[in-house]
N, C-alpha and C positions, 0 to 999 in steps of 0.2 A: 739466659736462654740462648742456645746455639742453633745450628742448622736442624737438629732433630726436632726441636719445638716448632720451628717454622714449617717443617714438613707435616707435622700433625695438624696444624691449622689449615694447610693447603688441602689435606685429605678431607677434613671436615667441610671445607668450602666446596670440594668436588661433589660430595654427597648431597649437599644442599642444592647445587646447581642441577642435579639430575631430577630433583623432586618435582618441579612444576610440569615437566613433560608428561609424567604419568598420572597427573591429577585430573586430566580432562574427563575421564570416564567415571570418576568416583562420585557417588551421591553423598553430599554433605548433610550432616544432621543439623536441624534448625537449632539455633542457640536459645530460642524461646518459642512459646506457643504461637506468637504473633508473626514469626518470620515466614515469609512466603518462599517456599521451595519452588523455583521456577525453572521449567524446562522450555525448550524451543516451542514445542506444541502448546504448552501452557501459556506462553506469551502470545501465541496466535489466538488461542481461545479467549483470553482476556481482552485482547484488542477488539475482537468481534463482539464481545458481550458488554464491555464497559465504556467504549469510546463514546463520549458525548457527540462528537461530530457524526459518527455512524448512526447514532440514535436519531439525530436531526435528519440525516439523509434518508433513513427508512420511513420517516413520516411523509416523504414525497410520494411514496406508494399509496398511503392512505388518502392523500390529497387527490391523486389520480383516480383512485377507486371512487371517490366522491364525484369526480367529473363524469365517470362512466355511468354511475347511478343516475346523475342528473340528466345526462343525455338521453336516457331511456324514457324519461317522463316529460322532458321539455315539450311544450306546445300541446299537451294532451288535455289540459284543463279547459272546459267550456266556459264561456262568459255569459253571465246573466245580466240583462238590462231590463229595468222596470221603470216605467214612467206613469204618473197619475196626475190628473189635472182636476181641480175643483172649480166649479162655476159659482157665480153669485146667487143663482137661482137654486134653492135647496130642493125644489121639486125635480130638477133635471138629474138624469143619471150621470154618475161620475165617468169621466173619460180616462182610459188607461191603455197602456201598451206594455206587453211583456215579450222579450226576445231572448232565446237561448242560442248562442252563437258558438260555433266550433270550427276549427280548421279542418280542411280535408286534405290530409297528407298523401298526395297521389304521385309526387315527383321523386320520391326516394330520398328526400333530404334528411328525414329522421334516421334512416338506416346509415347514411353517410356520417351523420354526427356521432352516432354510436360507434361506428367503426373507427373514426378518427380519435375518439376518446379512448377506445381500447388500444389503439396504437400508441397513444400517449402513455397509457398504463404500462404497456410492454417496454416502452423506452425508459420509464422510471425504474422498472425492475432491473433492466440492464445497467442503468447508471448506478443503482445501489450495489449490484454485483461488482461493478468496477471499483466503487468506493471500498467495498470489503476487500477486494483483491489488493488494493493499494495499502489499506490498513494492515493487512497480514504481512505484506512485504516490508513495510516500515518497522513493524514489531520484530520481524525476523532479523532485519539488518541491524537494528539497535541491540537485539539480544546477542548477535554474533560479535558486534563491536564490544559490548560489555564483557563478554567472555574472553575475548582476545586481550582487552586491557587488563583484565584480572590476571591473565597469564604473564603479561609483560610486567605487571606490578610485582608478581611473585619472583620473576627473574631479577628485577631491580633490587628488591628487598634482599634476595640471596646474595647478590653482589655486594651490597652495603655491609652485610654481616661478615662476609669473607674478607673484604677490604679493610674493615675496621680491625679485625683480628691481625691481619698482616701489618696494619699501621702500628698496632700495639707492639708487635714483635720487632719492627724496625726501630722503634723508640728505644727498646732495650738493647738491640744490637748496636745502635749508635753510641749509647753510653759505654758499652763494652768494647768499642772500637772495632767491631766486626765489619761494619759498613761505613761508607763515607756520608758526609752531610748531604751531598747531592742525591745519593740513593734514598736517603731518608725523606728528603723533600719530595722526590718523585712519588713515594708511597703516600705522603700526605696529600699531594695534589690528586692522586687517584681516589683517595678516600673522599675528598671534597666533590669530585666529579660523580662518584657513585651516589653520594647523597643528593646531588642536584638531579640526577636521573630518577632517583626514587621519588622526589617531590613532583617531578614532571609526570611520572607514571601515576601517582596518586591523583593528580589533577585530571588526567585523562579518564581515570576510573570513575571519579565523582561525576564528571560530565557525561560519561556513557550511561551511568546508572540513572541520572536525571532524565536523559532522553528516553531511557527504557520505561521509567515511571510514567512519563507522558504518553508513550506509545500504547501502553497497556491500560491506561486510565486509572491509575492508583496514585494516592498522595505520597509525599515524601516521608510521612510518619510510619509507613509500613516498610520494615526492612525486607530486602530481597536477598535470597541466597541462590546463586545460579547453579544449575545442575548441568554437568558437562554432556557433550554429544558423543554418541557412539555409532551413529549411522554411517554406512559407507557412502563415499562420494561416487557418483556415476562416472564410468570411464568415458573420457571425451571421444575415444575411438568408436564407441557404440552409438554415438549420436550422429544424425544426418542433418546437415544445415538446411537442406531443402525441406525435410519434414518439419523442422522447427519453424521455418518461415511459413509453411502451409498451416501449421497449428496457430501461429499468430494471426493469420488472416481469417481463420475460421472460428477461433475460440476466444479471442480477446473480447471481454465484455464492453470495452469502450467502442470497439468497432460495431458490435451488435447494437449498442445504444444509438450510434449514428445511423445504422441501417433502419432502425425503428423510427428515427427522426425523419428519414427519407420517406418511409411508408406513411407516416402521419402527414407530412407535407403534401404528398401526392393525394391523399384523401381530402385534405383541406382545400386543395386546388379544385378537385372534382366537386366538392361541396359548394365552393364559391361560384363555380359555373352553374351548378344546379339551382342555386338560390336566385339566379336571374329569372327562373320560371316562377311566376306568381302562384302563391298558395291560395286556393279559393276558400272563402269562409261561407259556410252554410248556416242559416239561422231558421229556427222555428218561431213563428210569430203568433201571439195571441193579443188581440186588441179590441177595444170597443170605443166608438166615437160618442161624443155627447148626443144624447137623445135616443141612442139605440138601446134596445132592450136585450139584445143578444151579442155575445162576443164573436169575433171572427178569427178563424185560423188561417195561417198562411206560411209560406216558405220564402226565404230570402237568399240571395246569392251576392257575395261581394268579391270582386276580382280586380286587383291592381293591373293596370295596363303598362307593360314595360316599353314605353315608347322612347324614353330618354335614359333612365337608370336601368342598365342591364348588368349591374355588378362588375363593370369593366375594371374598376380600380382594385377591387378585392381579388379578382382573378389574376391581374398583373402582380399584385403583392404576393399571392401564394405561389405563383410561378417562380418569382424571384427567390422566395424562401426554399422552394424545392431545389433550384439550381445551387443555391448557397449550401444547403445540406449535402448535396452530391459532391461539390468541390471539397468540402470539409472531410467527407468520407474518403475521397481520393487522396487527400493530403495525409490523413491519418493512416491509411493503408500503406502508403509509401513509407511513412515514418516507422510503422510496425515492421515492415520488411527489413529496413535498415537496422532497426534496433535489435531484431532477432539475430540478424547476421553478425552484428558487432558483438552482441552479448555472447554468442557462441564462440567467436574467436577469442574474446577476452577470457572465457572460461577455459579454453584449451591452453592458452599461454599461462594463466594463473595456476592451472593444475601442473603443468610442466615445471613452473618455477618452484612450487611447493615441494614436488617430488624431488627435484634436484637439490634443494636446500636440505631436505631430510636425509637424502642418500649420500650426497657428496660433501656437505658442509657441516651439518650438525654433528654427525658421528665422528668424523675426523677431528673436529675441533675439540670434542671431549677427550678423545684418545690422546690428543696432543698435550693435554694437561697432565695425563699420567706419565707420558714421556718426559715432560718438563720436570716433574718431581724427581725422576731418576737422574736426569742431567744436573739438576740443581744440587742433589745430594752428592753427586760426584764432583761438584765444583766446576762443571763445564759451562754453566750459564750463570749470569748474574741477575740481580733484581730488575734491571731495565727489561731484559728479555722476558722474565716472569710476568711483568706488568703488561708487556706488549701482547703476549699470548693470552693472558687473561682478558684483555680488551677484545681480542679476536673471538674468544669464547662468548663474551657478552654480546658482541655484534651478531654472532651466528645465532644465538638464542633469539634475539629480538627480530632479526630478519626472518627466522623461521615462523614466528608467530605473526609477523606482518604478512607473510605469504599465506599462512593458514587463514587469516582473516580475508585476504584478497580472494582466495579460492572460494570460500563460502559465500562471500559477497557476490562473486561472479555467478555462482550457481543461482542464488536468489534473484539476481537481476535478470538472468536468462529466463527463469520461470515467470518473472514479471513481464518480460518482453513477449513471451509466447502465450501468456494468459492461463496456463495450467501447470501443475507439477510435471517434472520431467517424465515420471512414470506413466502419465496419462497421454503422452504423445502417441498418435496412431502409428502403426507399423507401415502403413502405406500413405503416400501423399494424398492430401485432400484436394478436392476440386476447387479452383479459384472461384471467387464470387463473380457473378455476372455484373456487367455495367447496369446501373440502375436508371440511366436516363431513358 
């Protein structure tokens, strides 16, 4: 086999190298009825539907609903007291006393308890919203990683096949005296490096799929077939950093949850102060003393006197909890502003990197292989140059998919930082939250 055979193998390798780039938007047919055809939206839906952690988090809402229901009925049950005395003289009338006692809720404590329980329910709802937001983000990030590792695996597999064929050609050329032993050894080394890269890419693909199984709540026995993405990425120039920060401050559910925590702490402090006011107990009495023939009716009143215990400790405790919640809100609001700003800048640079690699590196690197074939056929370049340019092509392919993953990751992290999808960001800046102190 001479130069012509070598060029045929190079042409086949070029066609294989072009394959993975166009496979992103194709829907793959399942190999069996049990294979899960998974899209990005499907991964998000499964994460929301099947995550055991989310199921546990959602039960917090049911717990809070129970607290609200109980707050509505606490203290409403009357108390019945019955006393009866027997004397040794059977002719004497039995002595008894019956009292029906109930609280007289006049200080508004019951309403504050209900409001505080309702604020706790609102806080739990916001916390579950935040847990769902994070579960969707994790599922999306792991899906993107799995998709990118699949593409890198395809590139590595293509390079192994192309390098293996070139290695076979160089063995023949060495026996025919067309190349030196040094050139043949270079081809063998490149074949070994290509195999090592393939093993590394397979390891990354297995790890990414395992993380994806965990994120969507399915076991390893269910095969997954990833479906590529075709949606357009938003233009960084159309985004406003100020609007993104405003969205983060007003739409992030973790901030909403802390705001509800402040509301609940404020109500708990008011309740603690109100509990210093004693709640009267009114009783209706029916009694008969020994020897009487008729029972007597009466009304009783019981009232604690707040001379010493005026709930000072509970008021101090709830005041500290309110300040604590406010400081945590302020800290998270600052972090949200910084995260939104950083995520926006990362998305801008990741978009520029991906576009530059696709426009300035990926295309020229592929065209260089065509020029290399012509130069090699004309005897103007040798095997070392061929291997060098092939490595450049491989690096260009891998760098492109790394940048593709980084761009999608940056968009997902930006949406995580602002609390909503990019498309839901308001066209006008939102008013900042007021200080809650």
